[in-house]
PASEBA-1860 file (N, C-alpha, C; in nm, 3 decimals):
! residues 287
1> MNRAILGL> 0.092/-0.129/-0.002/0.014/-0.011/-0.021/0.083/0.138/0.014 ~ 0.089/0.225/-0.100/0.158/0.312/-0.089/0.163/0.432/0.028 ~ 0.205/0.517/0.003/0.166/0.598/0.149/0.049/0.722/0.108 ~ 0.057/0.747/-0.054/-0.093/0.839/-0.032/-0.230/0.767/0.038 ~ -0.222/0.619/-0.057/-0.359/0.550/-0.015/-0.372/0.505/0.143 ~ -0.226/0.480/0.214/-0.219/0.462/0.351/-0.307/0.610/0.423 ~ -0.252/0.715/0.389/-0.306/0.843/0.444/-0.466/0.836/0.403 ~ -0.449/0.851/0.300/-0.630/0.849/0.283/-0.731/0.760/0.358
9> FVALSGCV> -0.669/0.630/0.393/-0.763/0.546/0.474/-0.744/0.588/0.607 ~ -0.613/0.641/0.689/-0.623/0.668/0.791/-0.708/0.800/0.842 ~ -0.713/0.922/0.744/-0.823/1.011/0.759/-0.931/0.969/0.716 ~ -0.997/0.849/0.618/-1.126/0.845/0.646/-1.158/0.749/0.739 ~ -1.045/0.679/0.837/-1.073/0.587/0.947/-1.130/0.696/1.052 ~ -1.106/0.814/1.063/-1.140/0.921/1.152/-1.264/0.939/1.141 ~ -1.338/0.935/1.012/-1.417/0.989/1.015/-1.558/0.918/1.011 ~ -1.527/0.778/1.048/-1.606/0.666/1.086/-1.709/0.697/1.215
17> SHPSAPPP> -1.841/0.715/1.178/-1.969/0.734/1.270/-1.989/0.594/1.313 ~ -1.949/0.616/1.516/-1.978/0.469/1.548/-2.109/0.496/1.618 ~ -2.192/0.416/1.622/-2.337/0.387/1.675/-2.325/0.433/1.797 ~ -2.420/0.519/1.858/-2.423/0.561/1.995/-2.509/0.438/2.059 ~ -2.502/0.497/2.194/-2.587/0.399/2.303/-2.732/0.461/2.260 ~ -2.856/0.393/2.292/-2.978/0.437/2.292/-2.993/0.536/2.369 ~ -3.095/0.637/2.328/-3.154/0.732/2.467/-3.214/0.668/2.606 ~ -3.198/0.759/2.696/-3.235/0.702/2.855/-3.360/0.678/2.852
25> GPVTYTVG> -3.421/0.700/2.758/-3.579/0.634/2.770/-3.654/0.715/2.633 ~ -3.789/0.732/2.635/-3.880/0.745/2.486/-3.843/0.933/2.519 ~ -3.895/1.032/2.402/-3.875/1.117/2.406/-4.049/1.174/2.506 ~ -3.963/1.274/2.586/-4.098/1.299/2.665/-4.134/1.465/2.646 ~ -4.286/1.489/2.722/-4.265/1.618/2.705/-4.206/1.700/2.835 ~ -4.143/1.766/2.845/-4.078/1.808/2.973/-4.094/1.999/2.969 ~ -4.086/2.017/3.084/-4.087/2.167/3.165/-3.987/2.217/3.208 ~ -3.984/2.095/3.349/-3.847/2.117/3.452/-3.886/2.225/3.564
33> NPYEAGGE> -3.780/2.229/3.640/-3.803/2.314/3.739/-3.724/2.448/3.744 ~ -3.778/2.547/3.800/-3.665/2.669/3.772/-3.522/2.633/3.795 ~ -3.444/2.654/3.738/-3.263/2.653/3.762/-3.199/2.788/3.760 ~ -3.073/2.802/3.806/-2.975/2.910/3.764/-2.881/2.897/3.665 ~ -2.861/2.974/3.577/-2.718/2.944/3.496/-2.664/3.092/3.473 ~ -2.553/3.114/3.526/-2.465/3.229/3.515/-2.522/3.344/3.580 ~ -2.563/3.293/3.696/-2.591/3.408/3.808/-2.721/3.471/3.753 ~ -2.806/3.394/3.674/-2.917/3.466/3.638/-3.064/3.337/3.664
41> WQYPRDFA> -3.148/3.339/3.696/-3.269/3.201/3.759/-3.350/3.223/3.576 ~ -3.378/3.089/3.563/-3.463/3.100/3.418/-3.579/3.019/3.484 ~ -3.713/3.032/3.433/-3.807/2.951/3.470/-3.920/2.902/3.400 ~ -3.891/2.779/3.369/-3.958/2.722/3.229/-4.057/2.691/3.273 ~ -4.188/2.719/3.141/-4.307/2.687/3.174/-4.361/2.661/3.059 ~ -4.525/2.593/3.035/-4.602/2.595/2.923/-4.627/2.696/2.879 ~ -4.588/2.750/2.745/-4.627/2.900/2.692/-4.760/2.844/2.599 ~ -4.833/2.933/2.607/-4.936/2.935/2.503/-4.929/3.010/2.372
49> SYDVTGLS> -4.824/3.117/2.434/-4.757/3.200/2.319/-4.644/3.260/2.362 ~ -4.546/3.294/2.257/-4.428/3.351/2.304/-4.362/3.400/2.201 ~ -4.311/3.561/2.203/-4.298/3.606/2.081/-4.160/3.732/2.157 ~ -4.045/3.708/2.134/-3.968/3.737/2.208/-3.854/3.790/2.107 ~ -3.763/3.920/2.124/-3.625/3.924/2.074/-3.509/3.913/2.187 ~ -3.382/3.901/2.094/-3.272/3.886/2.218/-3.148/3.869/2.132 ~ -3.086/3.799/2.207/-2.975/3.754/2.124/-2.954/3.576/2.137 ~ -2.906/3.536/1.979/-2.912/3.413/2.000/-2.723/3.339/1.969
57> AVIGDDAP> -2.741/3.221/2.050/-2.615/3.168/2.058/-2.601/3.036/1.930 ~ -2.526/2.944/1.941/-2.465/2.864/1.912/-2.468/2.690/1.961 ~ -2.511/2.633/1.970/-2.515/2.492/2.070/-2.328/2.469/2.026 ~ -2.268/2.428/2.104/-2.110/2.397/2.073/-2.069/2.256/2.095 ~ -1.952/2.222/2.094/-1.924/2.075/2.077/-1.936/2.009/2.189 ~ -1.946/2.064/2.336/-1.970/2.037/2.460/-2.105/1.972/2.478 ~ -2.213/1.985/2.380/-2.350/1.953/2.416/-2.379/1.809/2.466 ~ -2.440/1.770/2.517/-2.456/1.643/2.574/-2.495/1.551/2.458
65> AYTADNEA> -2.501/1.418/2.458/-2.554/1.321/2.370/-2.681/1.339/2.355 ~ -2.746/1.392/2.439/-2.901/1.338/2.451/-2.971/1.467/2.508 ~ -3.062/1.523/2.455/-3.140/1.669/2.485/-3.231/1.636/2.589 ~ -3.271/1.763/2.641/-3.345/1.755/2.773/-3.474/1.664/2.782 ~ -3.524/1.661/2.631/-3.655/1.591/2.659/-3.640/1.410/2.593 ~ -3.501/1.362/2.592/-3.438/1.242/2.551/-3.410/1.218/2.388 ~ -3.381/1.330/2.310/-3.380/1.310/2.161/-3.220/1.302/2.128 ~ -3.160/1.232/2.086/-3.007/1.200/2.021/-2.952/1.355/1.965
73> FDPNALAA> -2.886/1.436/2.013/-2.820/1.557/1.976/-2.740/1.554/1.875 ~ -2.794/1.628/1.765/-2.765/1.603/1.606/-2.725/1.767/1.553 ~ -2.569/1.800/1.569/-2.551/1.941/1.532/-2.609/1.961/1.379 ~ -2.638/1.891/1.282/-2.695/1.903/1.187/-2.848/1.910/1.140 ~ -2.910/1.873/1.252/-3.071/1.923/1.306/-3.098/2.035/1.283 ~ -3.250/2.055/1.264/-3.321/2.188/1.273/-3.359/2.153/1.400 ~ -3.272/2.221/1.514/-3.312/2.228/1.646/-3.231/2.341/1.693 ~ -3.312/2.317/1.840/-3.244/2.451/1.913/-3.268/2.422/2.036
81> ASPVLQLP> -3.198/2.502/2.130/-3.230/2.476/2.309/-3.273/2.629/2.331 ~ -3.369/2.620/2.447/-3.440/2.762/2.484/-3.424/2.691/2.664 ~ -3.400/2.835/2.732/-3.406/2.828/2.877/-3.534/2.821/2.917 ~ -3.661/2.870/2.873/-3.774/2.861/2.908/-3.909/2.786/2.871 ~ -3.890/2.738/2.731/-3.981/2.718/2.681/-4.029/2.566/2.695 ~ -4.150/2.500/2.679/-4.166/2.385/2.697/-4.090/2.299/2.588 ~ -4.069/2.167/2.610/-4.001/2.077/2.532/-4.085/1.959/2.491 ~ -4.064/1.926/2.359/-4.009/2.010/2.244/-4.157/2.062/2.197
89> AIVTVTNL> -4.058/2.155/2.124/-4.164/2.319/2.051/-4.111/2.323/1.964 ~ -4.214/2.390/1.889/-4.185/2.443/1.709/-4.171/2.597/1.723 ~ -4.064/2.638/1.691/-4.041/2.800/1.698/-3.994/2.845/1.568 ~ -4.028/2.985/1.529/-3.939/3.044/1.405/-3.872/3.140/1.449 ~ -3.726/3.117/1.428/-3.614/3.169/1.454/-3.587/3.282/1.341 ~ -3.569/3.432/1.358/-3.553/3.482/1.246/-3.433/3.529/1.276 ~ -3.334/3.585/1.165/-3.223/3.646/1.190/-3.241/3.810/1.165 ~ -3.238/3.880/1.249/-3.290/4.033/1.224/-3.181/4.098/1.179
97> VNGRSVQV> -3.066/4.059/1.149/-2.984/4.138/1.073/-3.016/4.113/0.945 ~ -3.039/4.003/0.890/-3.037/3.976/0.730/-3.160/3.920/0.688 ~ -3.279/3.927/0.779/-3.419/3.845/0.776/-3.446/3.750/0.729 ~ -3.328/3.646/0.752/-3.340/3.488/0.714/-3.431/3.408/0.817 ~ -3.483/3.361/0.813/-3.617/3.262/0.874/-3.610/3.133/0.836 ~ -3.631/3.070/0.990/-3.665/2.919/0.956/-3.732/2.865/1.075 ~ -3.780/2.773/1.060/-3.857/2.710/1.169/-3.780/2.600/1.225 ~ -3.792/2.552/1.316/-3.669/2.465/1.394/-3.773/2.402/1.535
105> RVNARGPN> -3.731/2.309/1.568/-3.802/2.221/1.678/-3.658/2.257/1.822 ~ -3.742/2.319/1.894/-3.646/2.309/2.049/-3.663/2.164/2.144 ~ -3.567/2.176/2.135/-3.576/2.026/2.257/-3.464/2.023/2.359 ~ -3.381/2.121/2.372/-3.307/2.134/2.494/-3.291/2.234/2.555 ~ -3.233/2.248/2.681/-3.201/2.340/2.747/-3.105/2.398/2.731 ~ -3.098/2.550/2.771/-2.982/2.647/2.713/-3.034/2.754/2.669 ~ -2.936/2.853/2.618/-2.770/2.839/2.633/-2.757/2.912/2.815 ~ -2.676/2.896/2.848/-2.657/2.876/2.994/-2.590/3.043/3.025
113> TPGRVIAV> -2.545/3.080/2.933/-2.495/3.249/2.919/-2.626/3.320/2.948 ~ -2.584/3.432/3.031/-2.695/3.504/3.068/-2.705/3.590/2.920 ~ -2.864/3.639/2.919/-2.864/3.742/2.767/-2.910/3.676/2.663 ~ -2.908/3.545/2.658/-2.926/3.448/2.522/-3.085/3.396/2.547 ~ -3.149/3.409/2.440/-3.281/3.371/2.425/-3.322/3.226/2.359 ~ -3.226/3.178/2.285/-3.195/3.071/2.227/-3.075/3.056/2.194 ~ -3.052/2.927/2.175/-2.912/2.862/2.136/-2.958/2.766/2.036 ~ -2.913/2.763/1.836/-2.926/2.681/1.765/-2.817/2.605/1.722
121> TPRVAQLL> -2.827/2.453/1.676/-2.725/2.395/1.629/-2.665/2.452/1.522 ~ -2.534/2.430/1.496/-2.457/2.497/1.384/-2.518/2.476/1.260 ~ -2.582/2.405/1.220/-2.644/2.366/1.081/-2.768/2.491/1.069 ~ -2.831/2.508/1.147/-2.916/2.614/1.175/-2.858/2.766/1.172 ~ -2.738/2.761/1.236/-2.677/2.914/1.230/-2.619/2.947/1.100 ~ -2.560/2.832/1.015/-2.534/2.835/0.894/-2.647/2.856/0.784 ~ -2.757/2.822/0.789/-2.905/2.848/0.717/-2.936/3.001/0.731 ~ -2.908/3.025/0.864/-2.891/3.205/0.884/-2.804/3.266/0.904
129> AYPIGGVV> -2.734/3.260/0.841/-2.589/3.299/0.807/-2.575/3.386/0.957 ~ -2.531/3.312/1.012/-2.490/3.391/1.179/-2.328/3.441/1.105 ~ -2.287/3.509/1.192/-2.166/3.600/1.180/-2.042/3.488/1.270 ~ -1.932/3.535/1.199/-1.838/3.468/1.326/-1.885/3.467/1.464 ~ -1.838/3.390/1.512/-1.885/3.401/1.697/-2.006/3.367/1.750 ~ -2.090/3.337/1.634/-2.241/3.333/1.651/-2.317/3.382/1.741 ~ -2.295/3.489/1.787/-2.399/3.581/1.846/-2.483/3.683/1.742 ~ -2.619/3.688/1.760/-2.683/3.789/1.664/-2.838/3.780/1.704
137> EVRVTLDS> -2.836/3.901/1.631/-2.999/3.979/1.699/-3.108/3.899/1.654 ~ -3.211/3.791/1.717/-3.271/3.732/1.654/-3.416/3.738/1.750 ~ -3.545/3.709/1.648/-3.672/3.694/1.704/-3.700/3.552/1.694 ~ -3.782/3.523/1.822/-3.818/3.396/1.830/-3.981/3.384/1.859 ~ -4.037/3.317/1.758/-4.168/3.289/1.782/-4.241/3.152/1.784 ~ -4.317/3.144/1.894/-4.396/2.995/1.902/-4.475/2.938/1.842 ~ -4.457/2.859/1.747/-4.599/2.780/1.651/-4.665/2.729/1.773 ~ -4.754/2.744/1.790/-4.860/2.749/1.916/-4.962/2.607/1.853
145> AATATLDG> -4.994/2.598/1.772/-5.071/2.511/1.698/-4.999/2.375/1.670 ~ -4.858/2.400/1.624/-4.770/2.277/1.583/-4.729/2.182/1.702 ~ -4.690/2.354/1.791/-4.644/2.249/1.986/-4.769/2.186/2.012 ~ -4.833/2.212/2.004/-4.976/2.146/2.049/-4.976/2.029/1.987 ~ -4.946/1.998/1.869/-4.948/1.880/1.828/-4.843/1.783/1.835 ~ -4.726/1.825/1.907/-4.634/1.754/1.944/-4.663/1.695/2.089 ~ -4.761/1.808/2.136/-4.777/1.730/2.292/-4.877/1.636/2.254 ~ -4.970/1.646/2.203/-5.081/1.543/2.144/-5.031/1.412/2.102
153> ALGAGPKL> -4.903/1.451/2.038/-4.840/1.283/2.007/-4.797/1.214/2.119 ~ -4.679/1.287/2.187/-4.643/1.241/2.273/-4.760/1.199/2.409 ~ -4.845/1.266/2.423/-4.958/1.183/2.516/-4.991/1.062/2.436 ~ -5.002/1.016/2.324/-5.043/0.907/2.273/-4.925/0.809/2.294 ~ -4.811/0.849/2.350/-4.707/0.739/2.335/-4.600/0.828/2.296 ~ -4.457/0.728/2.275/-4.352/0.792/2.202/-4.343/0.763/2.096 ~ -4.374/0.835/1.974/-4.387/0.837/1.826/-4.309/0.906/1.761 ~ -4.229/0.996/1.857/-4.131/1.139/1.800/-4.020/1.080/1.760
161> SAAPVAGV> -3.936/1.111/1.665/-3.761/1.084/1.603/-3.712/1.202/1.649 ~ -3.610/1.195/1.642/-3.505/1.296/1.656/-3.507/1.414/1.564 ~ -3.480/1.552/1.582/-3.516/1.656/1.465/-3.415/1.579/1.376 ~ -3.461/1.627/1.241/-3.398/1.631/1.119/-3.306/1.698/1.068 ~ -3.222/1.643/0.986/-3.131/1.726/0.872/-3.191/1.739/0.766 ~ -3.236/1.838/0.711/-3.347/1.871/0.630/-3.313/1.935/0.504 ~ -3.341/1.905/0.391/-3.331/1.988/0.250/-3.382/2.097/0.289 ~ -3.324/2.205/0.214/-3.352/2.325/0.236/-3.406/2.394/0.111
169> TAQSLAPP> -3.498/2.490/0.141/-3.517/2.618/0.036/-3.543/2.709/0.089 ~ -3.510/2.828/-0.029/-3.550/2.948/0.020/-3.665/3.047/-0.071 ~ -3.710/3.081/0.028/-3.823/3.186/-0.039/-3.819/3.323/-0.014 ~ -3.839/3.417/-0.106/-3.806/3.547/-0.091/-3.944/3.612/-0.069 ~ -3.995/3.657/0.018/-4.102/3.677/0.035/-4.123/3.873/-0.012 ~ -4.248/3.916/-0.024/-4.278/4.068/-0.080/-4.280/4.123/0.082 ~ -4.209/4.263/0.074/-4.218/4.316/0.185/-4.342/4.336/0.259 ~ -4.345/4.352/0.379/-4.478/4.374/0.481/-4.558/4.447/0.417
177> GGGAAGTV> -4.696/4.358/0.388/-4.804/4.475/0.345/-4.807/4.405/0.165 ~ -4.718/4.373/0.138/-4.696/4.383/-0.012/-4.789/4.268/-0.090 ~ -4.730/4.216/-0.203/-4.801/4.109/-0.320/-4.760/4.001/-0.267 ~ -4.752/3.888/-0.366/-4.748/3.752/-0.370/-4.576/3.686/-0.341 ~ -4.548/3.625/-0.289/-4.447/3.584/-0.259/-4.334/3.565/-0.396 ~ -4.218/3.548/-0.405/-4.112/3.541/-0.514/-4.120/3.416/-0.547 ~ -4.002/3.384/-0.606/-3.964/3.234/-0.674/-3.905/3.169/-0.566 ~ -3.862/3.048/-0.553/-3.826/2.961/-0.477/-3.734/2.912/-0.523
185> QNLNPVAT> -3.588/2.910/-0.482/-3.459/2.867/-0.472/-3.433/2.760/-0.423 ~ -3.397/2.661/-0.481/-3.304/2.530/-0.397/-3.193/2.550/-0.370 ~ -3.162/2.555/-0.256/-3.013/2.604/-0.177/-2.938/2.469/-0.188 ~ -3.014/2.365/-0.147/-2.931/2.262/-0.086/-3.064/2.130/-0.147 ~ -3.018/2.070/-0.287/-3.070/1.976/-0.308/-3.094/1.854/-0.271 ~ -3.156/1.813/-0.155/-3.154/1.677/-0.089/-3.276/1.657/-0.051 ~ -3.286/1.501/-0.007/-3.431/1.498/0.003/-3.509/1.565/0.144 ~ -3.628/1.642/0.133/-3.693/1.689/0.234/-3.708/1.597/0.337
193> AQTTSGPV> -3.684/1.628/0.476/-3.667/1.559/0.603/-3.792/1.559/0.671 ~ -3.841/1.457/0.727/-3.955/1.469/0.819/-3.919/1.501/0.949 ~ -4.006/1.573/1.030/-3.954/1.560/1.190/-3.967/1.467/1.261 ~ -4.146/1.392/1.221/-4.181/1.331/1.300/-4.234/1.231/1.233 ~ -4.274/1.151/1.275/-4.337/1.007/1.214/-4.484/1.053/1.258 ~ -4.545/1.173/1.329/-4.658/1.239/1.317/-4.678/1.341/1.243 ~ -4.801/1.417/1.261/-4.849/1.516/1.150/-4.732/1.621/1.160 ~ -4.656/1.672/1.228/-4.588/1.804/1.255/-4.435/1.737/1.179
201> QLTGTITI> -4.402/1.823/1.062/-4.298/1.821/0.969/-4.224/1.963/0.985 ~ -4.082/1.949/0.984/-4.025/2.072/0.945/-3.989/2.048/0.847 ~ -3.978/2.120/0.702/-3.919/2.111/0.565/-3.756/2.213/0.578 ~ -3.729/2.278/0.627/-3.642/2.340/0.635/-3.631/2.468/0.537 ~ -3.722/2.487/0.494/-3.796/2.638/0.425/-3.728/2.770/0.476 ~ -3.658/2.832/0.406/-3.598/2.949/0.479/-3.684/3.062/0.396 ~ -3.736/3.167/0.491/-3.810/3.229/0.427/-3.720/3.418/0.449 ~ -3.741/3.476/0.362/-3.654/3.629/0.377/-3.760/3.720/0.381
209> VAPGPGPL> -3.753/3.763/0.543/-3.841/3.925/0.574/-3.766/4.037/0.578 ~ -3.855/4.098/0.591/-3.752/4.246/0.612/-3.659/4.279/0.733 ~ -3.539/4.291/0.702/-3.483/4.289/0.849/-3.532/4.397/0.961 ~ -3.460/4.346/1.093/-3.517/4.477/1.169/-3.438/4.441/1.327 ~ -3.291/4.462/1.248/-3.177/4.483/1.388/-3.246/4.648/1.437 ~ -3.192/4.638/1.526/-3.196/4.760/1.674/-3.135/4.754/1.721 ~ -3.126/4.885/1.807/-3.018/4.894/1.933/-3.062/4.817/2.023 ~ -2.990/4.721/2.141/-2.994/4.641/2.211/-3.049/4.715/2.378
217> FVQVPGYG> -3.117/4.646/2.431/-3.151/4.727/2.561/-3.139/4.589/2.676 ~ -3.131/4.648/2.769/-3.169/4.517/2.919/-3.249/4.560/2.990 ~ -3.333/4.423/2.982/-3.522/4.484/3.008/-3.503/4.407/3.129 ~ -3.594/4.486/3.251/-3.599/4.419/3.359/-3.761/4.437/3.361 ~ -3.825/4.318/3.331/-3.986/4.305/3.316/-4.065/4.294/3.420 ~ -4.189/4.334/3.414/-4.261/4.254/3.513/-4.317/4.309/3.609 ~ -4.341/4.472/3.626/-4.374/4.559/3.745/-4.495/4.581/3.691 ~ -4.607/4.569/3.760/-4.782/4.605/3.784/-4.786/4.730/3.767
225> SQEDAYRE> -4.699/4.813/3.801/-4.757/4.930/3.789/-4.609/5.047/3.771 ~ -4.665/5.165/3.700/-4.541/5.227/3.693/-4.470/5.285/3.783 ~ -4.559/5.319/3.912/-4.451/5.371/3.997/-4.353/5.278/4.047 ~ -4.388/5.141/4.049/-4.298/5.014/4.072/-4.148/5.022/3.992 ~ -4.211/5.087/3.824/-4.098/5.040/3.773/-4.030/5.157/3.773 ~ -4.092/5.274/3.832/-4.020/5.395/3.857/-3.913/5.379/3.942 ~ -3.936/5.342/4.057/-3.892/5.313/4.198/-3.746/5.212/4.118 ~ -3.750/5.149/4.082/-3.654/5.030/4.010/-3.554/5.089/3.957
233> SQRLYGMP> -3.588/5.195/3.860/-3.538/5.297/3.780/-3.447/5.373/3.873 ~ -3.490/5.406/3.966/-3.431/5.543/4.058/-3.324/5.445/4.125 ~ -3.310/5.313/4.147/-3.211/5.217/4.237/-3.118/5.234/4.155 ~ -3.149/5.203/4.021/-3.024/5.230/3.932/-2.950/5.345/3.889 ~ -2.933/5.412/3.961/-2.900/5.532/3.921/-2.774/5.518/3.855 ~ -2.725/5.645/3.751/-2.613/5.636/3.688/-2.597/5.527/3.569 ~ -2.689/5.464/3.569/-2.735/5.407/3.415/-2.863/5.455/3.357 ~ -2.858/5.466/3.197/-2.935/5.537/3.113/-3.099/5.427/3.132
241> THVVPVND> -3.189/5.481/3.213/-3.295/5.383/3.261/-3.420/5.462/3.187 ~ -3.510/5.383/3.136/-3.644/5.421/3.083/-3.775/5.332/3.118 ~ -3.843/5.383/3.134/-3.959/5.275/3.165/-4.070/5.254/3.063 ~ -4.108/5.148/3.029/-4.187/5.135/2.943/-4.319/5.048/2.970 ~ -4.414/5.070/2.878/-4.547/4.952/2.912/-4.506/4.798/2.840 ~ -4.511/4.714/2.843/-4.521/4.557/2.794/-4.648/4.543/2.807 ~ -4.663/4.403/2.732/-4.784/4.358/2.737/-4.754/4.204/2.705 ~ -4.788/4.143/2.811/-4.774/4.007/2.813/-4.887/3.907/2.774
249> GVRTLYAV> -4.955/3.948/2.678/-5.078/3.919/2.608/-5.229/3.885/2.732 ~ -5.163/3.909/2.841/-5.315/3.944/2.921/-5.332/4.056/2.992 ~ -5.193/4.138/3.020/-5.267/4.240/3.074/-5.109/4.342/3.049 ~ -5.145/4.497/3.074/-5.027/4.592/3.052/-4.890/4.582/3.184 ~ -4.784/4.555/3.143/-4.686/4.575/3.260/-4.622/4.670/3.213 ~ -4.533/4.710/3.330/-4.408/4.830/3.324/-4.265/4.765/3.297 ~ -4.189/4.788/3.208/-4.070/4.731/3.221/-3.951/4.854/3.263 ~ -3.849/4.857/3.307/-3.724/4.928/3.258/-3.622/4.861/3.209
257> NVGPYHSV> -3.634/4.959/3.093/-3.482/4.951/3.002/-3.412/5.044/3.018 ~ -3.259/4.964/3.029/-3.155/5.010/3.046/-3.056/5.042/2.884 ~ -3.079/5.129/2.845/-2.969/5.130/2.733/-2.992/5.278/2.686 ~ -2.986/5.298/2.522/-2.951/5.176/2.411/-2.790/5.135/2.454 ~ -2.802/5.018/2.372/-2.622/4.979/2.373/-2.622/4.930/2.196 ~ -2.525/4.941/2.163/-2.477/4.925/2.023/-2.439/4.840/2.021 ~ -2.353/4.769/2.099/-2.289/4.629/2.052/-2.306/4.531/2.185 ~ -2.309/4.374/2.128/-2.287/4.277/2.216/-2.246/4.275/2.356
265> EAADAALQ> -2.104/4.342/2.356/-2.026/4.344/2.456/-2.094/4.460/2.573 ~ -2.156/4.576/2.510/-2.187/4.663/2.607/-2.299/4.610/2.677 ~ -2.430/4.539/2.596/-2.496/4.516/2.617/-2.467/4.419/2.755 ~ -2.385/4.295/2.712/-2.375/4.221/2.831/-2.304/4.261/2.955 ~ -2.212/4.397/2.931/-2.162/4.428/3.026/-2.253/4.493/3.127 ~ -2.372/4.591/3.087/-2.480/4.611/3.159/-2.593/4.524/3.238 ~ -2.606/4.390/3.149/-2.658/4.301/3.238/-2.602/4.238/3.318 ~ -2.447/4.236/3.288/-2.370/4.199/3.442/-2.372/4.283/3.516
273> ELLNRGVA> -2.378/4.413/3.508/-2.398/4.527/3.622/-2.500/4.523/3.687 ~ -2.656/4.492/3.611/-2.773/4.464/3.686/-2.724/4.318/3.776 ~ -2.723/4.215/3.713/-2.689/4.106/3.804/-2.617/4.152/3.936 ~ -2.534/4.219/3.915/-2.422/4.240/4.063/-2.486/4.333/4.129 ~ -2.585/4.420/4.085/-2.699/4.512/4.166/-2.782/4.409/4.228 ~ -2.808/4.294/4.223/-2.911/4.236/4.272/-3.027/4.207/4.189 ~ -3.037/4.290/4.066/-3.192/4.318/4.009/-3.194/4.171/3.918 ~ -3.315/4.153/3.996/-3.361/4.001/3.938/-3.408/3.970/3.770
281> DPQIVVR> -3.356/3.872/3.715/-3.403/3.841/3.563/-3.418/3.956/3.477 ~ -3.307/3.980/3.443/-3.256/4.105/3.350/-3.237/4.049/3.236 ~ -3.307/4.108/3.123/-3.302/4.031/2.972/-3.259/4.147/2.877 ~ -3.158/4.054/2.756/-3.148/4.140/2.680/-3.266/4.132/2.545 ~ -3.286/4.275/2.484/-3.398/4.263/2.400/-3.351/4.369/2.290 ~ -3.435/4.324/2.160/-3.367/4.420/2.069/-3.482/4.513/2.010 ~ -3.468/4.642/2.044/-3.581/4.766/2.023/-3.571/4.869/1.870
END
């Protein structure tokens, strides 16, 4: 065997995928208890609606072999991790910088970095054209109907498979309020994959919507009255604070926004300052 062939054999032998052990149990509907990560408390719950902006990260090489709901982790799947959403859930993740948007399956907890609303697999980051470093402004919207279908399938038994590696198409949409959608371009001509053996499927279709980047704010949410919010803002002497109304879908609350900040580093520093001052549950949002 000549040296070139031997070298090729050695290289290919390093790419062999070995079968992994079976997951610890069937895929399960999961919420979980409140937990602390990076000095910030997270409160998972079953959301009927969820539409937030913030910063996204990319799931790293140190991800566990199995997700929080007992799926085998696949870095090439259309999947993501959320600190608070019920698992599994279907959400649309939109890169607010370039307008690229795709539907993914949330099946893991994380990220553990304060101020991040979601972490996506490397494949999703590639599809949405995340920048080097993997942190970008995003919008995360829950597909309530698809998520309810997942819950129903789980209630009938362990019928779900792991999140897929999907064929991907891109669809350019007319501007908001405009006419019909534009043409469809095949970016990756492979067979369309299915998310589950049931009715919920992910196609990997990328839609291009109007970008919506904006300055970053660190938000302290949840005050029932303007007076309480103003008292909190006065406690944050020396920081640029603003009291703003926010609607959680049920009632109007008042939040303290700190900012604006025009870099991730500045927003992260402000969030850490709030944590150091004992402020509970600050979030980074895009406005």
